[in-house]
C-alpha positions in Angstrom: 81.6 86.4 112.2 83.5 85.4 108.8 86.9 87.1 108.5 87.5 89.0 105.6 90.3 90.6 103.6 91.5 93.3 103.3 92.0 96.0 100.4 96.6 95.9 100.1 96.9 99.6 99.7 100.5 98.6 99.8 100.7 96.4 97.4 98.3 98.3 95.1 100.7 101.1 95.3 103.9 99.1 94.8 102.3 97.7 91.2 102.0 101.3 89.7 105.0 102.3 91.0 107.6 99.4 90.0 105.3 99.3 86.3 105.2 103.2 86.3 109.7 102.9 86.9 110.0 100.2 84.5 108.2 102.2 81.4 110.3 105.0 82.9 107.4 107.5 83.8 107.6 110.2 85.8 104.9 110.9 88.0 103.6 114.0 85.7 103.9 111.4 82.8 102.5 108.7 84.8 99.7 110.5 85.8 99.3 112.2 81.9 98.8 108.8 80.6 96.1 108.0 83.7 94.1 110.9 82.4 94.6 109.7 78.4 92.7 106.7 78.8 89.5 108.6 78.2 91.0 111.1 76.3 87.8 111.2 74.9 85.4 112.0 77.5 88.1 114.5 78.6 87.8 116.8 75.8 83.6 116.4 76.3 83.8 117.3 79.6 86.7 119.5 79.6 87.8 118.1 83.1 90.7 118.7 84.7 93.5 116.9 84.6 95.1 113.9 87.2 97.7 115.7 89.7 101.3 114.0 89.0 102.1 115.3 92.8 99.0 113.8 94.3 99.1 110.3 92.8 102.9 110.7 93.9 101.2 111.2 97.5 99.2 108.1 97.5 101.6 106.1 98.6 102.0 107.9 101.8 98.2 108.5 102.2 98.5 104.8 102.7 95.2 105.1 101.5 92.8 105.7 98.0 88.6 106.1 97.4 87.2 103.2 95.4 87.1 106.0 92.5 90.3 106.9 92.0 91.8 103.4 92.7 90.1 102.6 89.0 92.6 105.1 87.0 95.2 102.9 88.3 93.4 99.3 87.9 92.5 99.7 84.5 96.4 101.6 83.6 97.7 97.7 85.3 94.9 95.7 83.6 94.4 94.1 86.6 91.2 93.2 89.4 91.2 95.2 92.8 90.5 91.5 94.2 94.8 91.2 92.7 95.5 92.7 95.8 93.6 91.4 99.1 94.9 89.8 101.8 93.5 87.7 104.2 91.1 84.9 103.3 89.9 85.9 99.9 86.3 85.1 98.6 86.7 83.1 95.2 83.8 85.5 93.4 84.3 84.2 89.6 84.9 86.2 87.0 87.1 89.4 88.3 88.0 91.0 84.3 87.1 94.4 85.2 85.2 96.2 82.1 86.0 97.8 79.4 85.3 101.4 79.1 87.5 102.3 75.8 88.6 106.4 75.5 85.4 107.7 75.4 84.3 106.8 79.1 86.0 106.1 82.5 85.0 103.0 84.9 83.1 103.9 88.0 81.8 102.3 91.4 78.1 102.4 91.0 77.8 102.4 95.0 74.3 102.8 94.8 74.2 99.4 93.6 76.9 98.5 95.9 74.3 99.8 98.4 71.0 98.0 97.0 72.7 94.2 97.0 74.2 95.4 100.2 70.8 96.0 101.4 69.4 93.2 99.9 71.4 90.3 102.0 71.6 91.8 104.8 67.7 92.2 105.5 67.7 88.5 103.9 70.3 87.7 106.9 68.6 89.1 109.3 71.2 92.0 110.1 70.8 95.2 111.4 73.0 98.0 110.2 74.4 97.4 113.6 75.2 93.9 112.9 76.8 94.2 109.6 78.8 97.0 110.3 79.7 95.2 113.0 81.1 92.3 110.8 82.6 94.7 108.0 84.7 96.8 110.8 83.2 100.3 110.4 80.1 101.9 111.2 76.9 102.0 110.3 76.8 104.8 108.5 79.7 104.6 105.7 77.7 101.4 104.9 73.8 103.7 104.9 75.7 106.4 102.5 76.9 104.4 100.5 73.4 104.6 98.8 74.2 108.5 97.9 78.1 108.5 97.8 79.8 109.3 95.4 83.7 108.2 96.7 84.4 105.6 99.1 87.4 103.8 100.5 88.9 100.4 98.6 89.0 98.7 102.0 85.2 99.4 102.9 84.0 98.2 98.7 86.3 95.5 99.0 85.0 94.3 102.4 81.5 94.7 100.9 81.8 92.8 97.7 83.8 89.8 99.3 81.0 90.2 101.6 78.6 89.7 99.4 80.8 87.2 97.4 80.8 89.0 94.3 83.2 90.7 91.8 83.6 94.2 92.6 83.6 94.2 88.4 79.5 93.6 88.9 79.4 97.1 90.9 81.5 99.3 87.9 80.5 100.1 84.8 82.1 102.5 81.3 80.7 106.0 82.3 80.1 108.5 79.3 78.1 110.9 81.7 
């Protein structure tokens, strides 16, 4: 069993919080900037904006979903691999896609599941054995096939186990 890195949520939160403060933004202004990254898409979809209060409470929660984290990663212009701690696998180019105002970055969790399942089978592992390697339950892995959300630590452990950049499993969604 190979040791895998963890997504350091505290470092991630500290990075966007420091940048937010450096730019003189309160939490609600920050949430608005995050939301306006996809301004054209938001108008088309008539979505509800991000809540500054909810964003500010992320630090207390100590975790976030992979989809929600993309708002902050995009704003920072940084890849999730920048926030890994432990034995990090060099996966090559980790630059995020550039979606523009007419789209939003989204994880393709079905694609991640497909790659995971293929490599699992290639290594002759059961879902239970793989889950043990990744430090989770088998259902957390098999649920990626139909999931809309997953936690950042899990998806980053999966991409590291696959030896592939997280950005390979992201796309600019226009709905």
